[in-house]
C-alpha positions as CSV (number, residue, x, y, z in Angstrom):
1,M,-20.2,2.7,-39.5
2,T,-17.5,0.7,-37.8
3,F,-16.7,0.7,-34.1
4,P,-14.1,3.1,-32.7
5,T,-11.3,0.9,-31.2
6,V,-8.7,1.4,-28.6
7,S,-5.2,1.2,-30.1
8,N,-3.2,1.7,-26.9
9,R,-3.7,2.0,-23.2
10,A,-1.7,3.4,-20.3
11,S,-2.1,3.9,-16.5
12,G,-0.3,5.5,-13.6
13,A,-0.5,7.0,-10.2
14,Q,0.8,10.1,-8.3
15,T,1.6,8.6,-4.9
16,A,3.1,11.7,-3.4
17,N,0.7,14.3,-1.9
18,Q,1.1,17.3,-4.3
19,A,-0.8,19.7,-6.5
20,D,0.5,18.6,-10.0
21,Q,-0.8,15.3,-11.3
22,P,1.2,14.1,-14.4
23,I,-0.6,11.8,-16.7
24,T,0.9,8.9,-18.7
25,I,-0.3,9.1,-22.4
26,P,-0.6,5.9,-24.4
27,A,2.0,5.2,-27.1
28,G,1.2,5.9,-30.7
29,S,0.0,8.9,-32.7
30,G,-3.3,10.4,-33.8
31,G,-6.8,9.5,-32.7
32,L,-8.8,10.6,-29.7
33,L,-7.2,10.6,-26.3
34,V,-9.4,9.9,-23.2
35,V,-8.1,10.1,-19.7
36,E,-9.8,9.0,-16.5
37,L,-8.4,10.7,-13.3
38,S,-9.4,9.5,-9.8
39,Y,-8.2,11.8,-7.0
40,A,-8.3,11.2,-3.3
41,D,-9.2,14.5,-1.6
42,T,-12.3,16.4,-2.6
43,L,-11.3,19.4,-0.4
44,Q,-9.3,19.9,-3.6
45,T,-10.6,20.0,-7.2
46,V,-9.2,20.5,-10.7
47,S,-7.7,24.0,-11.1
48,T,-5.9,24.0,-14.4
49,Y,-4.8,21.5,-17.0
50,T,-2.5,21.5,-20.1
51,A,-3.7,23.7,-23.0
52,G,-5.3,21.8,-25.8
53,W,-7.1,19.4,-23.5
54,D,-10.8,19.6,-22.5
55,L,-12.6,18.5,-19.3
56,L,-15.6,16.3,-20.0
57,F,-16.8,16.2,-16.4
58,N,-15.5,16.4,-12.8
59,V,-17.7,14.8,-10.2
60,Q,-16.9,14.8,-6.5
61,Q,-18.1,12.4,-3.7
62,T,-20.4,14.1,-1.2
63,S,-20.4,11.3,1.5
64,G,-17.2,12.0,3.4
65,G,-15.5,13.7,0.5
66,N,-12.8,11.1,0.0
67,N,-12.8,10.6,-3.8
68,A,-13.6,12.2,-7.1
69,L,-13.5,11.4,-10.9
70,A,-12.6,13.7,-13.7
71,V,-12.4,12.7,-17.4
72,F,-10.4,14.7,-20.0
73,Y,-10.3,14.4,-23.8
74,K,-8.3,15.6,-26.8
75,E,-7.8,14.9,-30.5
76,A,-4.1,13.9,-30.7
77,T,-1.7,16.3,-32.4
78,G,1.6,15.0,-31.4
79,S,1.9,17.5,-28.6
80,D,-0.3,15.7,-26.1
81,A,1.4,15.8,-22.7
82,L,-1.1,16.3,-19.9
83,T,-0.6,17.6,-16.3
84,V,-3.6,18.3,-14.2
85,T,-3.0,20.9,-11.4
86,M,-5.3,20.7,-8.4
87,T,-6.3,23.5,-6.0
88,G,-4.2,21.9,-3.3
89,N,-2.2,18.7,-2.5
90,T,-3.7,15.3,-3.2
91,R,-2.9,11.9,-4.6
92,S,-4.4,10.5,-7.9
93,A,-4.5,7.4,-10.1
94,H,-5.4,7.4,-13.8
95,T,-6.1,5.3,-16.9
96,S,-5.7,6.6,-20.5
97,H,-6.8,5.4,-23.9
98,R,-5.9,6.2,-27.5
99,I,-8.9,5.6,-29.8
100,S,-9.0,5.3,-33.6
101,G,-12.2,5.6,-35.6
102,A,-14.0,8.1,-33.3
103,E,-16.2,10.9,-34.6
104,A,-14.5,14.3,-34.8
105,L,-15.0,16.3,-31.7
106,A,-16.3,19.3,-33.8
107,T,-19.2,17.0,-34.8
108,Q,-19.9,15.0,-31.7
109,L,-18.4,15.0,-28.2
110,P,-18.4,11.8,-26.0
111,E,-21.5,11.3,-23.9
112,Y,-21.6,10.2,-20.3
113,A,-23.6,9.4,-17.2
114,T,-22.2,9.3,-13.6
115,A,-23.2,7.9,-10.2
116,I,-21.8,8.0,-6.6
117,A,-22.2,5.8,-3.5
118,T,-20.3,4.2,-0.6
119,N,-20.0,0.4,-0.8
120,S,-17.8,-2.3,-2.5
121,S,-19.3,-1.9,-6.0
122,A,-18.4,1.1,-8.2
123,D,-21.4,0.8,-10.5
124,S,-21.4,3.0,-13.6
125,P,-25.0,3.8,-14.5
126,D,-27.3,3.5,-17.5
127,L,-26.4,5.8,-20.5
128,I,-28.8,6.6,-23.3
129,P,-26.7,8.5,-26.0
130,T,-28.4,10.9,-28.3
131,G,-28.9,9.6,-31.9
132,G,-30.1,6.1,-31.0
133,A,-28.3,2.8,-31.7
134,K,-24.8,3.1,-33.2
135,D,-21.5,1.3,-33.2
136,Y,-20.4,2.9,-30.0
137,L,-17.2,2.3,-28.0
138,W,-18.4,2.2,-24.4
139,F,-16.2,2.8,-21.3
140,S,-17.0,2.0,-17.8
141,F,-14.8,4.0,-15.3
142,G,-14.6,3.4,-11.6
143,A,-12.9,5.7,-9.0
144,S,-12.9,4.6,-5.4
145,S,-11.3,5.8,-2.2
146,H,-9.0,3.8,0.0
147,A,-6.9,2.4,-2.9
148,G,-6.9,-1.4,-2.7
149,T,-7.8,-3.5,-5.8
150,Y,-10.7,-4.0,-8.1
151,T,-11.2,-7.8,-8.0
152,S,-13.5,-7.9,-11.0
153,Y,-14.7,-5.7,-13.9
154,P,-18.1,-5.0,-15.4
155,A,-19.5,-8.1,-17.1
156,D,-19.0,-8.3,-20.9
157,F,-16.4,-5.5,-20.7
158,V,-12.9,-6.3,-21.8
159,N,-9.3,-5.0,-21.4
160,G,-9.8,-4.0,-17.8
161,S,-7.0,-1.9,-16.3
162,Q,-6.4,-0.2,-12.9
163,A,-3.9,1.9,-11.0
164,N,-3.8,2.9,-7.3
165,T,-1.9,5.1,-5.0
166,G,-0.7,2.3,-2.7
167,T,-1.9,2.3,0.9
168,A,-5.4,0.9,1.5
169,S,-6.6,3.8,3.6
170,A,-8.3,7.2,3.5
171,G,-6.3,9.7,1.4
172,H,-5.6,7.1,-1.2
173,C,-7.6,6.1,-4.3
174,I,-7.9,3.7,-7.2
175,A,-8.9,4.2,-10.9
176,G,-10.3,1.4,-13.0
177,A,-11.4,1.2,-16.7
178,A,-12.9,-1.4,-19.0
179,E,-14.3,-1.1,-22.6
180,R,-16.9,-2.7,-24.8
181,E,-17.8,-2.4,-28.5
182,L,-21.6,-2.7,-28.9
183,N,-24.3,-1.4,-31.2
184,A,-27.1,-0.4,-28.8
185,A,-29.3,2.5,-28.0
186,S,-28.4,2.4,-24.3
187,L,-26.1,0.4,-21.9
188,N,-26.0,-0.1,-18.2
189,P,-22.7,-1.8,-17.3
190,G,-22.1,-3.9,-14.3
191,A,-19.8,-2.9,-11.4
192,F,-16.2,-2.8,-10.4
193,V,-16.0,-5.0,-7.3
194,H,-13.6,-3.4,-4.7
195,D,-11.8,-5.3,-2.0
196,Q,-12.2,-2.4,0.4
197,A,-15.9,-3.2,1.0
198,T,-18.2,-0.7,2.7
199,V,-15.5,1.9,3.5
200,A,-15.0,2.8,-0.2
201,E,-16.6,6.0,-1.4
202,W,-16.8,5.9,-5.2
203,V,-17.7,7.8,-8.4
204,A,-18.4,5.8,-11.5
205,A,-19.2,6.7,-15.1
206,T,-20.4,5.3,-18.4
207,V,-19.0,7.0,-21.5
208,A,-20.0,6.5,-25.1
209,I,-17.6,7.3,-28.0
210,H,-19.5,7.9,-31.3
211,P,-18.2,6.2,-34.5
212,A,-16.8,8.3,-37.3
213,G,-19.3,9.1,-40.0
214,A,-22.3,8.7,-37.8
215,P,-25.1,11.3,-38.3
216,P,-24.7,14.1,-35.7
217,A,-27.1,14.1,-32.9
218,G,-28.0,17.7,-33.6
219,Q,-28.3,18.7,-30.0
220,P,-26.0,19.1,-26.9
221,F,-24.9,15.7,-25.6
222,R,-26.8,14.2,-22.7
223,I,-25.8,14.6,-19.1
224,R,-27.4,12.1,-16.8
225,T,-26.0,12.3,-13.2
226,Q,-27.2,10.1,-10.5
227,G,-26.8,11.0,-6.9
228,V,-24.9,14.2,-7.6
229,P,-26.3,17.7,-7.2
230,T,-26.1,19.7,-10.4
231,G,-26.0,23.2,-8.9
232,A,-23.2,25.8,-9.3
233,G,-19.9,24.7,-7.9
234,R,-20.5,20.9,-8.3
235,H,-18.1,20.8,-11.3
236,D,-20.2,18.2,-13.1
237,R,-20.8,20.2,-16.3
238,P,-18.6,19.8,-19.3
239,S,-16.3,22.6,-20.5
240,R,-17.7,22.6,-24.0
241,W,-20.8,21.8,-26.0
242,N,-21.7,20.8,-29.6
């Protein structure tokens, strides 16, 4: 096995308050596409998105309802544009990654864990992927309210990127991403440190991309959600399974 690698990255923001959230796709062709979407108003949620894409998860803040995080994925075909339409008007920021060397989605989907809180550290939680130690590509994603800036990224993660909707106030948001190649059976990344201190409501996630050619896990991928109810209507279940 060899590690999946990120070949290109992109980011962007929808600063106007509207339902359609257009996503910037990284340059290049082929591979696995993964998009992190931070949106600012949890009175709204994901309604529809471009055909051919799948939703890995959509987790909303429950303390004040000022931010949410959704992650989408797709095996690139050359027709890979993505627009996410919300149930109402909101602002959003996103990061996107094109990955080579990932396992086919028909064999193994990405795995993830999520967490929520209100403070200055968007801290993605421990993730234990099925199948034990492999050459995983790990992502740490942070999505915080009140825009502003992430002043540091999780330790030992590289290629940090971020985008925000501008004004450091309620109704705005920031998305941050960083990556790490590591053969391990589990990983608990550090935090994105946010300059908005205690006012920031955040959702964070750890995502593992399996390497191509790895033995399939043989069971649905693991969902480990911290601090988020998992009942109907919480939108924290994936749209497809192994």
